[in-house]
C-alpha positions in Angstrom: -6.3 92.6 -167.4 -5.4 96.1 -169.7 -3.6 96.6 -172.9 -1.6 100.0 -172.8 0.0 101.1 -176.0 2.0 104.1 -175.7 3.7 105.8 -178.6 6.4 108.7 -178.7 4.7 111.5 -180.1 8.1 113.6 -180.4 9.0 111.4 -183.5 7.0 110.4 -187.0 3.9 108.1 -186.7 5.9 105.7 -188.7 8.7 105.6 -186.7 6.8 105.6 -183.6 7.5 102.9 -181.2 5.0 101.2 -179.3 5.1 99.4 -176.1 2.3 96.4 -175.1 2.0 96.2 -171.2 -0.3 93.5 -169.9 -2.7 91.4 -172.5 -5.2 88.3 -171.3 -3.8 85.2 -171.6 -6.0 82.3 -172.8 -4.4 78.6 -173.1 -5.8 75.6 -175.2 -5.1 72.1 -175.3 -5.8 70.7 -178.9 -8.2 67.6 -178.7 -6.2 65.5 -180.9 -3.7 65.0 -178.2 -6.6 63.0 -176.3 -5.3 59.4 -177.0 -6.4 56.0 -175.2 -3.8 55.5 -172.7 -3.2 51.6 -170.8 -0.5 51.5 -167.8 1.0 48.2 -168.4 4.7 46.3 -167.6 7.2 45.9 -169.9 6.4 42.2 -170.0 3.3 42.9 -171.0 3.9 45.6 -174.0 5.1 43.8 -177.5 8.0 42.3 -178.2 8.8 44.9 -180.5 8.6 48.1 -178.1 10.9 46.2 -175.7 13.7 45.2 -178.3 13.9 48.6 -179.8 12.7 51.4 -178.0 14.0 50.0 -174.7 16.9 47.7 -176.0 19.4 48.8 -173.4 22.5 48.3 -176.5 20.9 51.2 -178.7 21.3 55.0 -177.8 18.1 55.5 -176.3 18.1 52.3 -174.1 17.5 52.6 -171.0 19.7 49.9 -168.5 17.9 50.8 -165.3 14.5 49.5 -166.6 12.9 45.9 -165.6 10.4 43.8 -167.4 8.0 44.8 -164.6 8.3 48.1 -164.3 5.3 50.5 -165.3 5.3 52.4 -168.6 2.3 54.2 -170.3 1.4 53.4 -173.8 -1.2 55.4 -176.3 -2.5 53.4 -179.0 -4.1 55.7 -182.0 -7.6 54.4 -183.1 -7.7 53.2 -186.0 -8.0 55.8 -189.2 -6.5 58.1 -187.2 -3.7 60.6 -188.4 -0.3 60.4 -186.6 0.4 64.0 -186.8 -0.3 67.1 -184.7 0.5 68.6 -188.0 -3.3 69.5 -189.3 -3.9 71.0 -185.9 -1.2 73.6 -185.6 -2.6 77.3 -185.7 -1.9 79.1 -188.9 -0.9 81.8 -186.9 -2.6 84.8 -188.8 -3.4 87.9 -187.4 -6.9 88.1 -188.7 -9.2 85.5 -189.0 -7.8 82.7 -186.5 -11.3 81.1 -185.8 -9.4 78.1 -186.9 -6.8 78.3 -184.2 -9.8 77.0 -182.0 -11.4 74.0 -183.7 -9.9 71.5 -182.3 -8.9 73.1 -179.2 -9.8 73.3 -175.4 -9.5 75.7 -173.0 -7.6 74.6 -170.3 -5.6 76.1 -166.9 -2.0 75.2 -167.8 -1.2 76.2 -164.2 -3.3 73.0 -162.6 -1.9 70.7 -165.3 1.5 71.5 -164.2 0.9 71.2 -160.5 -1.0 67.6 -161.0 1.9 66.7 -162.9 4.5 67.7 -160.2 2.3 65.9 -157.8 2.2 62.6 -159.3 3.8 59.9 -157.3 2.3 56.5 -158.1 2.2 55.3 -161.5 -2.0 55.5 -161.3 -1.8 58.9 -160.7 0.2 59.2 -163.9 -2.5 57.6 -165.6 -5.4 59.6 -164.5 -3.6 63.1 -165.5 -3.1 61.3 -169.0 -6.9 60.4 -169.3 -8.1 63.9 -168.7 -5.7 65.5 -170.8 -3.6 63.5 -173.4 -0.4 62.7 -174.5 2.8 63.7 -172.7 4.5 64.8 -175.1 4.2 65.6 -179.0 6.3 62.0 -179.7 3.4 60.0 -177.9 0.9 60.9 -180.9 3.1 58.7 -183.2 1.6 55.5 -184.6 4.9 53.5 -184.7 4.9 51.3 -181.2 8.2 51.5 -180.4 7.3 55.5 -179.8 4.5 55.7 -177.9 5.2 54.7 -174.3 6.6 56.5 -171.3 7.9 54.7 -168.4 7.0 55.8 -164.8 10.3 56.2 -163.9 10.8 58.6 -167.5 8.1 60.3 -165.7 10.3 61.0 -162.5 13.1 62.2 -164.6 10.7 64.8 -166.5 9.0 65.9 -163.7 12.8 66.7 -161.8 13.6 68.5 -165.2 10.3 70.6 -165.2 10.9 71.8 -161.7 14.6 72.4 -162.3 13.3 74.9 -165.9 10.8 76.5 -163.1 13.4 77.5 -160.9 16.0 78.6 -163.9 15.7 81.2 -166.3 15.0 80.3 -169.8 18.6 81.4 -170.7 19.9 78.2 -168.8 17.4 75.7 -170.4 19.9 74.5 -173.0 22.7 73.5 -170.1 19.9 71.4 -168.8 18.6 70.1 -171.7 22.5 69.0 -172.2 22.6 67.5 -168.3 19.2 65.7 -169.0 20.1 64.5 -172.7 19.2 60.6 -171.8 15.8 61.9 -171.7 14.3 61.6 -175.2 13.0 64.8 -176.7 14.5 66.6 -174.1 15.3 69.3 -176.5 11.7 70.6 -176.7 12.0 72.5 -173.7 13.9 75.0 -175.7 10.4 75.7 -177.8 8.1 78.5 -177.2 4.5 77.8 -176.9 2.9 78.3 -180.4 0.6 81.5 -179.9 -1.8 83.7 -182.1 -2.9 87.1 -181.2 -6.2 87.7 -182.7 -7.1 91.2 -183.7 -10.8 91.3 -182.7 -11.9 92.6 -179.3 -11.1 92.0 -177.0 -7.5 91.8 -177.4 -5.8 88.7 -175.9 -3.1 86.4 -176.7 -4.1 82.5 -177.6 -1.7 79.9 -176.3 -1.7 76.5 -178.2 -0.5 73.5 -176.2 0.2 69.8 -178.2 0.5 67.6 -175.4 1.1 68.1 -171.2 4.3 68.9 -171.4 4.0 71.9 -173.8 1.2 72.9 -170.9 3.7 72.8 -168.5 6.2 74.6 -170.7 3.9 77.5 -171.0 2.7 77.6 -167.4 6.9 78.1 -166.8 6.9 81.1 -169.5 4.0 82.7 -168.2 5.3 82.4 -164.5 8.9 83.8 -166.1 6.7 87.0 -168.1 5.1 88.2 -164.9 8.0 87.6 -163.1 7.2 85.2 -160.2 9.6 83.8 -158.5 9.2 80.2 -157.0 11.3 78.4 -154.5 11.9 74.7 -153.1 10.6 74.0 -150.2 13.3 73.4 -147.4 11.4 70.6 -145.9 14.3 67.8 -147.3 11.7 65.1 -147.7 8.6 67.6 -149.6 10.5 68.8 -152.7 7.8 70.6 -153.5 8.0 74.0 -156.1 6.0 77.0 -155.0 5.6 80.4 -155.8 6.3 83.5 -153.7 2.9 85.5 -153.3 4.6 88.2 -151.7 7.8 90.1 -151.4 8.7 87.8 -148.1 11.0 84.9 -148.7 8.9 81.9 -147.5 10.9 78.4 -146.5 8.6 76.1 -146.8 5.4 75.3 -149.1 2.7 75.4 -146.7 2.7 75.9 -143.1 1.9 72.2 -142.6 5.5 71.8 -143.6 6.8 74.7 -141.5 4.7 73.1 -138.6 6.2 70.0 -139.2 9.9 70.7 -139.4 9.3 72.7 -136.0 8.1 69.7 -134.5 11.3 67.6 -135.9 13.6 70.2 -134.6 12.6 70.8 -131.3 12.8 66.7 -130.7 16.0 66.9 -132.0 16.8 69.7 -129.6 15.5 67.3 -126.9 17.2 63.9 -128.0 20.6 66.0 -127.9 19.9 67.1 -124.7 19.1 63.9 -123.3 22.1 62.3 -125.2 24.5 65.3 -123.3 22.6 64.1 -119.8 23.4 60.7 -120.3 26.8 61.1 -120.7 27.2 63.6 -117.7 25.8 60.9 -115.4 28.4 58.5 -115.0 31.2 60.9 -114.3 28.8 62.2 -111.6 28.4 58.8 -109.9 32.3 58.2 -110.3 33.1 61.5 -108.5 29.9 60.4 -105.8 
């Protein structure tokens, strides 16, 4: 990709506006987000977590969670800082090498797709082991804030899919609709970025957690004017990108074929049902 800088030569050099067209974007995930994670049930979780973090009588309690529900628990190693503060980029335009000291390059679109595909607790565990904490709030030494239930994960899936289908200007309304989710307001923050003035020019996005990476992917799609839709197969729910002006209804040929087969079977069943109703009438006339 190429950077284009255009100036209006009819104006003074100082007042002349510049416009950036396209610049390569590199995404990074902080290494400090990589924290040991376990999958357990609430009744295996320390008493402090059950009585404080998930107490149904508190504002952030979840009345629908049961003792045998699955929960992801991150545990900071001894001596580890409980904050991402030291890892955040300094955001200078020059000498930005510090930005990458605690970061590894990642494909934010791959992270987003894998998160949306999580359907079982074990899939989420595999994702968290590879990429780290789900939200920045999970890097905390206080045990009652480091958990994420599988039920909450599914709610985050739903919200972030809605974000992908909604312009960022509408995300504030979405955050109010999902106000029960802890730290839901984080969807309103743009990713951290730096633009080093060195060749080749590129934009660096820094993500502190999986949720940051997913939001970064959605931002990049919006900047590239990539349109997305939900698969019309009712029991699918996959959100997919439109790769052309042709408005696809289904996420894959397999879904389109399955819907066609179902519709054909439905037509045949309705036809057979009508014929069965007409048969007794014919016998009476005979």
